[in-house]
GUFISE-792767 format. One record per residue: x, y, z of N, C-alpha, C, CB in turn; residue number from 1. Coordinates in pm, 1 decimal. Glycine has a CB too. Layout:
# residues N
X,Y,Z,X,Y,Z,X,Y,Z,X,Y,Z,NUM
...
This chain:
# residues 215
4037.4,96.4,-2158.7,4125.0,163.6,-2062.3,4269.1,151.5,-2110.5,4109.0,102.7,-1919.0,1
4338.9,264.6,-2113.1,4476.5,264.0,-2161.4,4571.8,233.3,-2046.9,4512.1,398.9,-2226.5,2
4657.2,137.5,-2069.7,4757.0,102.7,-1968.3,4871.5,202.6,-1972.1,4810.1,-40.9,-1989.8,3
4900.7,263.7,-1856.7,5013.0,356.5,-1847.3,5141.3,278.9,-1822.8,4989.9,460.3,-1735.1,4
5240.1,292.2,-1909.5,5362.9,215.3,-1890.8,5433.5,255.5,-1762.1,5456.5,234.4,-2010.2,5
5482.3,155.9,-1693.5,5554.5,181.4,-1569.2,5691.1,242.1,-1600.1,5570.4,51.0,-1487.1,6
5729.9,339.2,-1516.4,5861.1,401.4,-1534.3,5969.3,302.5,-1495.4,5873.4,531.2,-1450.6,7
6069.7,296.3,-1579.7,6182.3,207.6,-1550.9,6274.5,272.8,-1450.0,6259.5,172.8,-1679.6,8
6312.2,198.3,-1349.3,6408.2,250.0,-1250.9,6542.9,266.5,-1318.5,6419.8,155.5,-1127.2,9
6613.6,375.1,-1287.9,6743.9,395.1,-1351.8,6843.1,286.9,-1311.7,6800.0,532.4,-1315.9,10
6920.7,245.4,-1407.8,7023.7,145.4,-1380.9,7133.6,207.2,-1294.8,7082.6,89.7,-1513.3,11
7212.7,123.7,-1225.1,7321.0,177.2,-1140.1,7415.3,270.0,-1215.2,7400.9,63.5,-1080.3,12
7448.0,235.9,-1340.4,7538.3,320.4,-1417.6,7475.8,456.1,-1445.5,7576.1,252.2,-1548.5,13
7344.6,457.4,-1471.8,7276.0,583.4,-1495.6,7272.6,668.7,-1369.4,7134.5,557.8,-1545.7,14
7251.3,603.2,-1254.1,7250.3,676.8,-1127.7,7388.5,736.1,-1099.2,7206.4,584.7,-1011.7,15
7493.5,661.1,-1131.7,7628.7,711.5,-1107.6,7657.7,831.8,-1196.2,7732.7,601.1,-1132.2,16
7617.8,822.7,-1324.2,7640.0,934.3,-1416.9,7563.6,1057.7,-1370.0,7596.8,895.8,-1560.6,17
7439.5,1037.8,-1324.0,7359.5,1149.9,-1276.5,7421.5,1211.5,-1151.3,7215.7,1104.9,-1248.1,18
7473.8,1128.1,-1060.8,7537.9,1179.3,-939.4,7664.9,1255.9,-973.7,7570.0,1064.3,-842.6,19
7744.1,1203.0,-1067.1,7866.1,1272.8,-1108.7,7833.0,1408.4,-1170.1,7945.3,1187.5,-1209.1,20
7727.2,1412.0,-1249.9,7686.6,1538.0,-1312.0,7643.3,1638.5,-1205.0,7572.2,1514.4,-1413.0,21
7567.8,1592.8,-1106.5,7524.3,1682.4,-999.1,7642.7,1737.6,-922.1,7429.7,1609.9,-903.9,22
7740.8,1653.2,-895.2,7859.6,1699.3,-823.3,7934.7,1804.9,-904.3,7952.5,1580.9,-791.6,23
7951.6,1781.1,-1035.3,8021.8,1877.7,-1120.3,7947.6,2010.6,-1124.2,8038.0,1822.4,-1262.6,24
7815.7,2005.0,-1138.1,7737.2,2128.3,-1142.1,7748.8,2204.7,-1010.7,7590.3,2097.1,-1172.2,25
7744.8,2132.1,-899.7,7753.8,2196.8,-769.3,7892.6,2256.7,-746.7,7720.8,2096.8,-658.1,26
7996.4,2187.0,-788.6,8132.2,2239.1,-769.8,8154.1,2365.5,-851.5,8236.0,2133.3,-808.3,27
8106.0,2367.7,-974.7,8122.6,2487.1,-1057.0,8039.4,2602.4,-1001.6,8083.3,2457.9,-1202.8,28
7917.8,2572.5,-958.1,7832.7,2676.8,-899.9,7892.8,2728.1,-769.5,7689.9,2623.4,-875.3,29
7949.4,2638.3,-690.3,8010.2,2678.5,-563.5,8131.1,2768.0,-587.4,8051.1,2555.1,-481.8,30
8213.8,2733.7,-685.2,8329.0,2817.9,-716.1,8282.8,2957.5,-756.2,8413.9,2755.1,-828.4,31
8177.1,2964.4,-834.6,8123.2,3093.7,-877.3,8073.4,3174.7,-758.1,8009.6,3073.6,-978.0,32
7997.4,3110.7,-669.6,7940.0,3180.4,-554.6,8046.4,3218.1,-452.4,7833.6,3093.9,-488.6,33
8137.0,3125.3,-420.7,8241.4,3155.0,-323.0,8335.0,3264.3,-375.2,8321.2,3027.7,-289.7,34
8365.8,3260.0,-504.4,8453.7,3361.6,-562.1,8386.6,3498.2,-565.8,8496.2,3321.0,-702.4,35
8254.2,3499.9,-577.9,8182.3,3626.1,-586.0,8143.6,3684.1,-451.6,8060.7,3608.4,-667.5,36
8124.1,3596.8,-351.0,8071.2,3643.6,-222.5,8155.4,3602.1,-102.2,7931.6,3592.5,-204.5,37
8255.8,3519.4,-123.9,8332.3,3468.3,-10.9,8259.5,3354.3,57.3,8360.4,3579.1,88.9,38
8330.1,3287.2,148.2,8270.2,3174.2,219.2,8151.7,3219.7,304.3,8375.1,3104.6,307.5,39
8169.0,3330.3,377.5,8063.7,3376.3,467.6,7940.9,3424.6,391.1,8116.1,3487.7,556.7,40
7961.4,3487.2,276.9,7849.1,3545.5,203.6,7773.4,3447.5,116.6,7897.6,3656.3,119.0,41
7837.7,3338.1,77.8,7772.2,3240.8,-10.4,7667.5,3161.6,67.5,7876.4,3144.9,-73.6,42
7557.1,3129.7,3.2,7449.5,3053.4,64.8,7427.0,2923.9,-13.1,7319.3,3137.0,70.7,43
7399.7,2817.1,61.9,7380.5,2685.6,0.3,7264.5,2689.2,-98.1,7355.7,2578.3,107.8,44
7157.0,2757.9,-62.8,7040.3,2761.3,-153.0,7073.9,2830.3,-284.8,6922.2,2833.4,-85.3,45
7159.9,2934.2,-278.3,7198.7,3003.6,-401.3,7289.8,2916.2,-487.3,7268.9,3136.2,-368.1,46
7378.3,2841.9,-422.7,7466.6,2750.4,-496.6,7383.5,2644.1,-566.6,7570.2,2684.1,-401.7,47
7287.7,2586.3,-492.9,7203.7,2481.4,-551.1,7118.3,2538.1,-664.6,7113.6,2417.8,-443.0,48
7065.4,2658.4,-646.3,6983.4,2720.1,-751.8,7067.1,2745.6,-876.4,6920.6,2852.2,-702.1,49
7189.5,2792.4,-858.3,7276.9,2815.3,-973.1,7307.8,2684.8,-1045.7,7406.7,2882.7,-928.5,50
7322.3,2577.2,-968.2,7352.5,2446.2,-1027.2,7228.5,2380.6,-1086.0,7414.3,2354.3,-922.6,51
7109.4,2428.4,-1047.3,6985.8,2369.2,-1096.8,6951.7,2236.7,-1031.5,6994.7,2350.4,-1244.0,52
6993.8,2220.3,-905.2,6965.3,2096.3,-832.7,6908.7,2131.6,-695.7,7093.7,2008.0,-818.9,53
6860.5,2029.6,-625.6,6807.7,2049.6,-491.4,6921.2,2079.7,-394.2,6728.5,1925.9,-445.2,54
6895.6,2170.4,-298.8,6999.6,2202.7,-201.2,7030.5,2083.9,-110.5,6957.3,2322.7,-116.9,55
6939.9,1987.0,-103.7,6966.4,1866.2,-24.1,7086.7,1789.9,-77.9,6843.1,1774.6,-22.6,56
7114.4,1806.6,-208.6,7227.2,1735.6,-267.7,7361.1,1789.5,-217.6,7221.0,1745.2,-419.2,57
7364.4,1912.3,-167.3,7488.2,1964.6,-109.7,7525.6,1882.8,13.0,7473.3,2114.5,-72.9,58
7427.8,1857.0,99.6,7454.0,1772.6,216.2,7483.1,1629.2,175.2,7335.5,1776.2,312.2,59
7409.9,1581.1,76.3,7425.7,1440.9,34.7,7565.2,1414.7,-21.6,7319.6,1403.9,-70.0,60
7612.0,1504.2,-108.6,7740.4,1480.8,-175.2,7860.3,1533.0,-95.5,7739.1,1545.6,-311.5,61
7840.6,1641.6,-19.7,7957.0,1708.4,41.0,7946.5,1728.4,191.7,7977.2,1841.5,-23.7,62
7832.0,1693.4,250.6,7817.4,1708.7,394.3,7792.6,1850.2,439.9,7937.0,1657.7,461.0,63
7757.2,1941.2,348.5,7726.9,2077.8,386.3,7817.8,2179.0,319.7,7735.8,2092.4,534.0,64
7802.3,2303.0,361.1,7874.7,2414.6,300.3,8025.5,2401.6,319.2,7826.6,2546.6,359.1,65
8068.1,2363.7,440.5,8211.8,2351.6,466.9,8274.0,2243.1,380.9,8237.0,2321.7,614.8,66
8205.5,2129.6,369.2,8257.6,2021.1,286.3,8263.1,2058.4,140.0,8173.5,1897.5,303.5,67
8165.2,2135.6,94.6,8164.2,2180.6,-45.3,8280.3,2275.5,-70.7,8030.2,2249.5,-80.0,68
8305.7,2366.5,23.2,8418.4,2459.1,8.2,8550.4,2382.2,4.9,8419.5,2562.7,123.2,69
8563.4,2283.6,93.7,8686.1,2203.7,96.6,8706.1,2129.2,-34.7,8682.5,2104.4,213.1,70
8597.2,2080.7,-94.1,8609.9,2009.6,-221.5,8646.2,2104.5,-334.5,8480.1,1936.4,-254.8,71
8599.6,2229.0,-328.4,8641.6,2329.9,-425.5,8792.4,2351.4,-414.5,8565.3,2463.6,-403.2,72
8843.8,2354.8,-290.5,8988.4,2367.6,-270.5,9062.9,2248.5,-329.9,9020.9,2380.7,-121.2,73
9012.7,2129.2,-304.9,9078.2,2008.9,-358.6,9078.6,2010.7,-511.3,9007.5,1881.5,-307.6,74
8969.3,2057.3,-570.3,8962.8,2065.8,-716.3,9069.6,2161.7,-767.6,8822.3,2111.7,-762.5,75
9092.8,2273.2,-696.9,9196.2,2367.4,-737.6,9334.2,2303.4,-726.1,9189.3,2495.2,-652.6,76
9359.0,2228.2,-618.4,9489.6,2165.2,-601.6,9516.0,2064.2,-713.3,9498.5,2096.5,-464.6,77
9412.0,1992.5,-754.9,9428.3,1899.9,-867.6,9455.2,1976.4,-996.0,9303.4,1811.4,-883.9,78
9388.5,2087.4,-1012.2,9410.0,2172.1,-1130.8,9552.2,2227.3,-1131.0,9307.3,2288.7,-1134.7,79
9600.2,2270.9,-1014.5,9735.6,2323.7,-1003.5,9837.7,2217.1,-1041.3,9762.1,2374.8,-861.2,80
9816.8,2095.2,-996.4,9910.2,1986.0,-1028.3,9919.3,1962.3,-1178.7,9866.9,1856.6,-958.0,81
9812.0,1997.0,-1250.7,9809.1,1970.5,-1394.5,9895.4,2067.2,-1473.7,9667.5,1976.8,-1445.0,82
9921.6,2187.5,-1420.6,9999.2,2284.1,-1500.1,10129.2,2327.7,-1432.6,9914.9,2406.0,-1528.3,83
10139.5,2311.9,-1300.8,10260.1,2356.7,-1230.9,10364.8,2246.8,-1230.6,10227.1,2399.0,-1086.7,84
10490.4,2283.8,-1257.3,10599.9,2187.8,-1259.2,10720.8,2252.4,-1191.8,10633.8,2142.6,-1405.7,85
10753.6,2211.0,-1068.4,10866.4,2273.4,-997.2,11000.2,2254.7,-1065.3,10875.1,2218.7,-859.0,86
11007.9,2163.4,-1161.7,11134.4,2143.7,-1233.0,11159.3,2251.5,-1337.3,11136.0,2007.8,-1299.5,87
11054.5,2323.9,-1376.0,11069.9,2431.0,-1474.1,11137.4,2551.7,-1410.2,10933.3,2470.8,-1533.2,88
11200.3,2637.8,-1490.6,11251.2,2764.1,-1436.4,11138.9,2842.7,-1370.1,11316.8,2848.5,-1547.4,89
11174.4,2922.8,-1271.0,11074.7,2997.2,-1194.8,10989.4,3084.9,-1285.9,11142.5,3082.7,-1088.2,90
11050.6,3153.1,-1381.2,10974.8,3241.6,-1470.1,10871.4,3163.6,-1550.7,11069.5,3316.0,-1564.8,91
10911.3,3046.7,-1601.0,10818.8,2966.5,-1681.1,10701.2,2918.7,-1596.2,10891.8,2846.1,-1743.2,92
10730.3,2877.1,-1473.0,10623.5,2832.4,-1384.7,10530.1,2948.1,-1350.7,10681.7,2771.4,-1256.5,93
10588.2,3065.8,-1328.8,10507.2,3183.4,-1296.9,10414.6,3218.8,-1412.6,10597.0,3302.8,-1263.1,94
10463.6,3207.4,-1534.9,10381.5,3236.8,-1651.7,10264.4,3139.3,-1661.4,10466.3,3231.1,-1779.6,95
10288.1,3015.5,-1622.7,10178.9,2917.8,-1622.6,10071.5,2955.7,-1521.4,10232.6,2777.4,-1591.9,96
10115.0,3000.1,-1403.6,10019.0,3045.4,-1303.5,9943.7,3168.5,-1353.3,10090.3,3076.3,-1170.7,97
10012.8,3258.5,-1418.7,9948.0,3377.8,-1471.7,9841.8,3340.2,-1573.4,10050.8,3471.4,-1534.9,98
9875.7,3250.6,-1664.8,9778.5,3208.5,-1766.0,9655.0,3148.5,-1699.9,9841.7,3106.6,-1862.9,99
9674.4,3065.9,-1598.5,9560.8,3004.7,-1531.3,9476.3,3110.0,-1461.2,9608.2,2899.7,-1431.1,100
9541.7,3206.9,-1395.1,9468.2,3310.1,-1322.2,9387.6,3398.3,-1416.0,9563.9,3395.4,-1240.8,101
9441.2,3429.3,-1533.5,9369.0,3513.6,-1628.6,9263.4,3434.7,-1704.6,9466.3,3577.7,-1726.5,102
9289.7,3306.7,-1727.1,9194.2,3223.1,-1799.6,9068.0,3199.0,-1716.7,9258.8,3089.2,-1837.4,103
9084.6,3179.6,-1586.2,8970.8,3163.1,-1495.6,9005.5,3234.0,-1365.4,8937.5,3010.7,-1471.0,104
8960.9,3358.5,-1347.3,9000.1,3436.5,-1229.7,8936.2,3390.4,-1098.9,8965.8,3579.2,-1252.2,105
8841.0,3298.5,-1104.1,8764.8,3264.4,-983.9,8849.7,3207.8,-870.5,8658.4,3165.7,-1018.9,106
8943.8,3115.6,-894.9,9025.0,3068.2,-782.5,9106.5,3177.8,-715.7,9117.3,2960.2,-829.1,107
9158.4,3273.3,-793.3,9234.0,3382.8,-733.4,9141.6,3473.8,-652.7,9307.2,3463.5,-842.0,108
9021.1,3496.5,-702.0,8924.4,3575.4,-624.9,8887.2,3503.6,-496.2,8798.1,3603.3,-708.2,109
8876.0,3372.4,-505.0,8846.7,3293.2,-385.6,8957.5,3309.8,-281.9,8829.5,3144.3,-422.3,110
9082.3,3307.9,-328.7,9195.5,3327.1,-238.7,9191.7,3465.8,-175.8,9327.4,3306.4,-313.4,111
9155.1,3567.0,-253.6,9145.6,3702.4,-199.7,9037.2,3709.9,-92.4,9116.3,3803.4,-312.1,112
8925.9,3643.1,-115.3,8818.4,3643.0,-16.1,8863.2,3577.7,113.9,8695.4,3570.8,-71.0,113
8950.4,3478.2,105.9,8998.2,3412.5,228.8,9063.1,3515.0,321.2,9099.0,3299.0,195.2,114
9137.1,3608.5,263.9,9201.8,3710.2,345.2,9105.8,3815.1,397.5,9309.2,3776.4,266.8,115
8989.4,3828.2,333.4,8892.6,3929.2,372.9,8786.4,3875.8,468.1,8826.7,3986.1,251.4,116
8779.8,3743.9,484.0,8677.8,3683.7,569.1,8713.7,3704.1,715.5,8661.9,3533.7,537.7,117
8616.4,3745.9,794.6,8639.5,3768.6,936.5,8660.1,3639.4,1013.1,8524.6,3844.6,995.7,118
8702.5,3654.4,1136.5,8733.8,3537.5,1219.8,8608.6,3466.2,1268.3,8817.7,3579.4,1339.4,119
8491.4,3528.7,1253.8,8369.3,3468.4,1305.1,8324.7,3347.5,1223.6,8259.2,3570.8,1308.0,120
8353.8,3348.3,1095.1,8313.0,3236.6,1009.2,8425.7,3204.3,912.2,8182.0,3270.2,931.9,121
8536.9,3149.7,964.5,8651.0,3121.8,876.6,8621.1,3006.0,782.4,8776.0,3090.6,959.4,122
8667.0,3014.8,657.9,8647.9,2902.8,565.4,8741.6,2788.1,599.6,8670.7,2948.0,420.4,123
8707.6,2666.2,558.7,8799.8,2554.0,579.1,8933.2,2579.7,510.7,8738.5,2423.6,526.6,124
9039.9,2526.8,568.9,9174.1,2548.6,514.0,9244.3,2414.6,503.8,9256.5,2648.0,602.0,125
9276.8,2374.0,380.8,9344.6,2246.3,358.2,9496.0,2260.4,352.9,9295.3,2184.1,229.9,126
9547.8,2381.8,376.5,9691.4,2404.8,361.2,9768.7,2383.2,490.5,9715.7,2544.7,311.0,127
9698.1,2355.0,601.6,9763.9,2330.7,730.1,9850.7,2447.2,774.2,9847.7,2205.7,722.4,128
9807.2,2568.7,745.4,9878.6,2683.7,798.7,9977.6,2745.7,703.8,9948.5,2645.4,920.8,129
10105.4,2711.8,717.1,10212.5,2782.7,645.3,10241.9,2719.6,509.8,10339.8,2784.9,729.3,130
10285.7,2804.2,415.7,10331.0,2756.3,286.2,10472.4,2701.7,299.2,10325.0,2868.7,180.5,131
10502.9,2602.5,217.7,10636.0,2544.0,217.7,10727.8,2628.4,130.8,10632.4,2397.7,167.9,132
10840.4,2670.9,187.7,10935.6,2755.4,114.5,11055.0,2676.5,63.7,10983.8,2868.7,203.0,133
11052.9,2544.2,80.7,11167.9,2463.8,39.8,11195.6,2478.5,-109.5,11144.9,2316.8,74.5,134
11090.4,2483.5,-190.3,11110.1,2495.9,-334.5,11177.4,2627.5,-371.5,10977.1,2484.1,-406.7,135
11139.8,2735.1,-304.6,11202.5,2864.8,-331.7,11349.6,2862.7,-292.2,11129.1,2977.3,-256.5,136
11381.3,2795.8,-182.6,11521.4,2787.7,-140.1,11603.7,2701.9,-236.5,11530.7,2730.3,2.3,137
11541.4,2597.0,-289.8,11613.1,2517.0,-390.7,11644.8,2601.0,-512.4,11530.6,2394.0,-432.0,138
11553.7,2687.9,-551.1,11577.8,2776.4,-665.8,11691.8,2873.2,-634.9,11449.2,2855.0,-702.4,139
11702.2,2917.6,-511.5,11816.3,3001.8,-474.5,11947.0,2926.0,-491.0,11802.2,3051.5,-330.2,140
11950.6,2803.4,-447.8,12074.1,2725.7,-459.3,12111.4,2699.5,-604.8,12059.9,2593.6,-385.2,141
12009.1,2692.5,-691.1,12035.6,2672.3,-833.5,12075.0,2802.2,-902.7,11913.5,2612.7,-901.6,142
12069.8,2914.8,-831.7,12109.8,3041.3,-890.1,11999.7,3116.0,-960.1,12218.3,3019.1,-984.0,143
11872.9,3075.6,-941.4,11762.5,3149.9,-1003.4,11730.4,3277.7,-927.4,11638.1,3062.6,-1011.4,144
11763.2,3280.9,-798.5,11737.5,3398.1,-714.8,11863.9,3430.8,-636.7,11617.1,3373.7,-618.2,145
11888.3,3558.7,-616.8,12004.1,3599.2,-538.1,11992.7,3543.9,-396.4,12017.3,3753.0,-535.4,146
12106.4,3505.5,-338.7,12107.8,3438.9,-208.9,12066.2,3531.0,-95.3,12244.9,3383.7,-181.2,147
12075.8,3663.0,-114.1,12040.9,3753.9,-5.3,11892.6,3789.7,-3.7,12123.0,3879.9,-15.7,148
11813.6,3730.8,-94.6,11669.2,3756.3,-96.1,11598.9,3663.5,2.5,11611.4,3737.4,-238.9,149
11499.8,3716.6,70.4,11419.5,3638.2,164.1,11315.7,3557.5,85.6,11350.1,3730.6,269.3,150
11320.4,3423.2,91.6,11226.1,3341.5,13.3,11080.2,3373.7,43.2,11251.0,3194.7,39.9,151
11047.8,3401.8,168.6,10909.2,3432.3,202.8,10864.5,3561.8,135.9,10892.3,3442.7,355.1,152
10952.9,3661.2,134.3,10919.5,3787.8,69.5,10898.9,3768.1,-80.0,11029.3,3891.8,94.6,153
10988.9,3692.4,-143.9,10976.4,3667.3,-287.8,10845.6,3594.7,-317.6,11096.5,3584.8,-339.5,154
10813.5,3494.3,-235.8,10690.9,3417.0,-257.6,10567.6,3507.4,-248.9,10680.4,3302.4,-154.6,155
10564.0,3593.2,-147.7,10448.2,3679.8,-129.6,10439.0,3783.3,-240.7,10454.4,3748.8,5.9,156
10552.1,3838.6,-280.4,10552.5,3938.4,-388.2,10503.2,3875.8,-519.0,10694.7,3997.7,-407.3,157
10547.2,3755.6,-548.9,10504.7,3690.5,-672.8,10355.0,3656.7,-668.7,10587.5,3562.7,-696.9,158
10306.7,3615.6,-552.7,10162.7,3591.5,-539.9,10085.4,3719.9,-564.5,10128.8,3534.9,-400.8,159
10134.8,3829.5,-507.5,10069.4,3957.8,-530.5,10071.2,3998.1,-677.1,10135.4,4065.1,-447.6,160
10182.1,3968.9,-745.8,10191.1,4001.6,-888.1,10089.6,3922.2,-969.2,10332.3,3974.6,-940.3,161
10067.1,3796.4,-931.4,9968.1,3714.4,-1001.2,9826.3,3761.6,-971.6,9983.4,3567.6,-962.0,162
9803.2,3803.2,-847.0,9668.6,3841.6,-806.3,9629.0,3979.0,-858.2,9657.7,3839.2,-656.2,163
9726.7,4067.0,-881.3,9696.9,4207.4,-911.0,9598.5,4227.4,-1026.2,9824.0,4279.2,-942.8,164
9619.0,4164.9,-1144.3,9524.6,4191.0,-1253.3,9385.3,4133.9,-1228.6,9578.7,4134.7,-1381.1,165
9374.1,4037.6,-1135.3,9243.6,3979.6,-1103.0,9173.5,4061.3,-995.4,9259.0,3833.8,-1057.0,166
9248.5,4101.2,-893.1,9189.9,4174.1,-780.4,9173.2,4322.1,-812.8,9276.4,4157.6,-655.5,167
9263.8,4376.0,-895.6,9257.0,4518.1,-934.7,9248.7,4531.8,-1086.8,9380.3,4595.5,-881.1,168
9146.3,4475.0,-1149.2,9139.7,4481.7,-1295.9,9127.2,4624.3,-1346.9,9022.9,4399.7,-1346.8,169
9062.0,4712.1,-1268.1,9046.1,4851.2,-1311.5,9180.8,4922.7,-1315.9,8949.6,4926.1,-1218.1,170
9269.2,4889.6,-1220.7,9402.4,4949.8,-1219.8,9484.2,4896.8,-1337.1,9474.8,4921.1,-1086.1,171
9478.3,4765.5,-1359.1,9550.4,4705.9,-1472.1,9502.2,4764.6,-1604.1,9533.1,4553.1,-1472.9,172
9372.1,4782.5,-1616.0,9314.9,4838.4,-1739.3,9363.6,4981.0,-1761.8,9160.8,4835.6,-1733.8,173
9370.7,5058.9,-1652.2,9414.3,5197.6,-1664.8,9562.6,5205.8,-1698.2,9385.4,5274.3,-1536.2,174
9643.2,5120.4,-1637.5,9787.9,5126.3,-1658.6,9828.5,5075.5,-1796.5,9859.1,5045.8,-1551.9,175
9767.0,4967.8,-1839.9,9807.1,4902.8,-1964.7,9722.9,4946.8,-2084.1,9798.3,4753.0,-1949.5,176
9604.7,5002.0,-2057.4,9516.4,5037.1,-2167.0,9460.0,4916.1,-2238.7,9588.7,5123.4,-2264.3,177
9460.0,4800.5,-2170.8,9413.3,4674.4,-2229.2,9329.9,4603.3,-2122.8,9534.4,4583.8,-2278.1,178
9229.1,4530.4,-2167.0,9153.1,4448.3,-2073.3,9243.8,4338.3,-2017.1,9027.8,4386.7,-2142.6,179
9242.4,4315.1,-1884.8,9329.3,4212.5,-1826.5,9306.9,4071.7,-1882.5,9309.6,4209.6,-1678.6,180
9188.5,4047.1,-1935.7,9163.5,3915.2,-1992.7,9208.2,3899.0,-2136.0,9020.4,3884.9,-1984.3,181
9258.3,4005.1,-2197.2,9297.5,3999.3,-2337.6,9432.1,3929.5,-2354.1,9303.6,4140.2,-2397.1,182
9451.9,3856.8,-2463.9,9581.6,3791.4,-2487.3,9697.5,3890.2,-2489.9,9578.3,3714.8,-2618.1,183
9673.1,4012.6,-2539.3,9780.0,4112.4,-2544.9,9826.9,4149.7,-2404.6,9732.6,4237.8,-2619.9,184
9733.6,4156.8,-2310.0,9772.9,4187.9,-2172.0,9857.6,4074.7,-2114.7,9648.0,4211.7,-2083.2,185
9811.9,3951.4,-2132.9,9886.7,3837.5,-2079.9,10029.0,3834.1,-2134.7,9814.9,3706.7,-2113.2,186
10043.7,3860.9,-2265.0,10176.0,3857.6,-2325.4,10265.1,3968.6,-2269.7,10164.9,3870.1,-2477.2,187
10211.4,4089.8,-2260.9,10292.2,4202.9,-2213.5,10324.6,4190.6,-2065.4,10219.5,4334.5,-2239.5,188
10225.3,4157.6,-1985.2,10247.4,4145.3,-1841.2,10338.3,4026.6,-1810.6,10113.5,4130.0,-1767.1,189
10319.6,3916.7,-1882.5,10405.8,3799.9,-1862.3,10551.0,3830.8,-1893.7,10358.5,3684.0,-1948.2,190
10573.6,3903.9,-2001.6,10710.7,3941.7,-2035.9,10768.6,4033.9,-1929.4,10715.3,4009.9,-2174.0,191
10686.5,4123.7,-1876.6,10733.2,4210.7,-1770.0,10773.3,4132.7,-1646.0,10626.7,4311.1,-1734.9,192
10695.6,4030.3,-1612.3,10730.5,3947.2,-1496.9,10859.7,3870.0,-1521.2,10616.8,3849.9,-1465.0,193
10877.5,3820.8,-1643.2,11003.1,3751.8,-1676.6,11122.5,3843.4,-1652.8,11001.6,3703.6,-1823.5,194
11112.6,3966.0,-1697.3,11225.3,4058.6,-1684.2,11250.7,4093.5,-1538.2,11199.6,4186.2,-1764.9,195
11144.2,4107.3,-1460.2,11162.7,4131.3,-1317.6,11238.2,4016.7,-1251.7,11027.9,4151.2,-1249.4,196
11201.9,3895.0,-1285.6,11270.3,3779.5,-1227.7,11416.2,3773.8,-1271.5,11198.9,3650.2,-1267.1,197
11443.3,3815.7,-1394.2,11584.0,3820.9,-1439.0,11666.3,3911.3,-1348.0,11593.2,3870.9,-1585.2,198
11604.9,4019.4,-1301.4,11676.8,4113.0,-1215.3,11691.5,4060.6,-1072.5,11605.4,4246.8,-1213.7,199
11612.1,3960.8,-1036.9,11623.9,3902.6,-902.7,11729.4,3794.2,-896.1,11490.9,3846.0,-858.4,200
11779.3,3752.2,-1011.3,11882.4,3649.1,-1014.5,12020.1,3713.6,-999.0,11874.8,3567.6,-1146.0,201
12116.9,3643.3,-938.7,12251.7,3698.5,-927.5,12318.9,3705.5,-1063.7,12336.2,3614.6,-831.4,202
12418.3,3793.9,-1074.9,12492.6,3804.3,-1200.7,12556.6,3671.4,-1235.5,12599.6,3914.0,-1192.1,203
12606.3,3602.4,-1135.8,12655.7,3465.3,-1152.2,12623.5,3391.9,-1023.7,12810.7,3461.1,-1184.1,204
12584.2,3262.7,-1031.9,12542.1,3190.6,-912.3,12646.1,3192.1,-801.8,12509.4,3049.2,-947.5,205
12774.7,3196.5,-835.2,12877.8,3188.8,-732.3,12905.1,3324.3,-669.5,13005.8,3132.6,-790.5,206
12863.3,3433.1,-735.9,12901.4,3565.3,-689.3,12842.8,3599.0,-554.3,12860.0,3668.1,-788.5,207
12723.1,3549.4,-525.1,12655.9,3584.7,-400.2,12678.9,3482.8,-290.6,12508.6,3600.2,-423.6,208
12758.4,3380.3,-315.4,12784.0,3280.2,-213.4,12673.0,3178.8,-208.8,12801.0,3344.8,-78.0,209
12683.5,3079.5,-119.7,12584.2,2973.1,-113.7,12450.8,3022.6,-59.6,12635.3,2859.2,-28.2,210
12344.4,2963.4,-109.8,12212.0,3000.0,-59.9,12187.4,2931.0,72.2,12101.9,2963.5,-161.5,211
12095.6,2984.4,155.3,12070.2,2921.9,285.0,12011.0,2783.9,269.3,11977.7,3008.0,368.2,212
12042.8,2695.7,364.3,11989.5,2560.0,360.1,11842.2,2563.0,394.8,12066.2,2466.8,456.4,213
11770.6,2456.5,352.2,11629.8,2441.8,390.2,11619.3,2427.6,540.4,11565.2,2320.1,319.8,214
11515.4,2485.2,596.8,11491.9,2470.3,740.5,11414.8,2342.2,764.5,11415.1,2592.3,798.3,215
């Protein structure tokens, strides 16, 4: 009679590595599904199938669909911290955001879906409502933007400029004659954004008077 060797139980370190791998797979699969279908349209079973793991692991690691979506948001905020630097000139920071959006369009698509999701099943929101405009006002005081420009309007317009090639790739392709993901598009569009920002700055910081104080 042949003795069947007993399976060795995984060591704690092996279990931790396996759990970390499952979380990474689920987060990447969730970003793909949420970006493609929105929060309301994405299904836990489809996310788990894409990740190649049991759907029970979504509840185990994230507490369900809402927790998984919130963790996708947190992952984006950590990613943003890695490339965004408020000390850089506005144009340089904008170019960094553009590169990130074109390199991986999924977070921008996810943001677009947030605006398209109905009130019946709103996705979790980690931003606590309003965006902070203090940084834009500081840039006005430094003379990067004319003092008579509304910071909220500038912020929204710049977000739209970043989102446009991701949300309307067919329009970008028709206008530029280049695929939005191509390096040539990024270079040309980025330079165009730089020049637009140059026109939003005052001729001299003192000419337009002091910028409004932070609220």
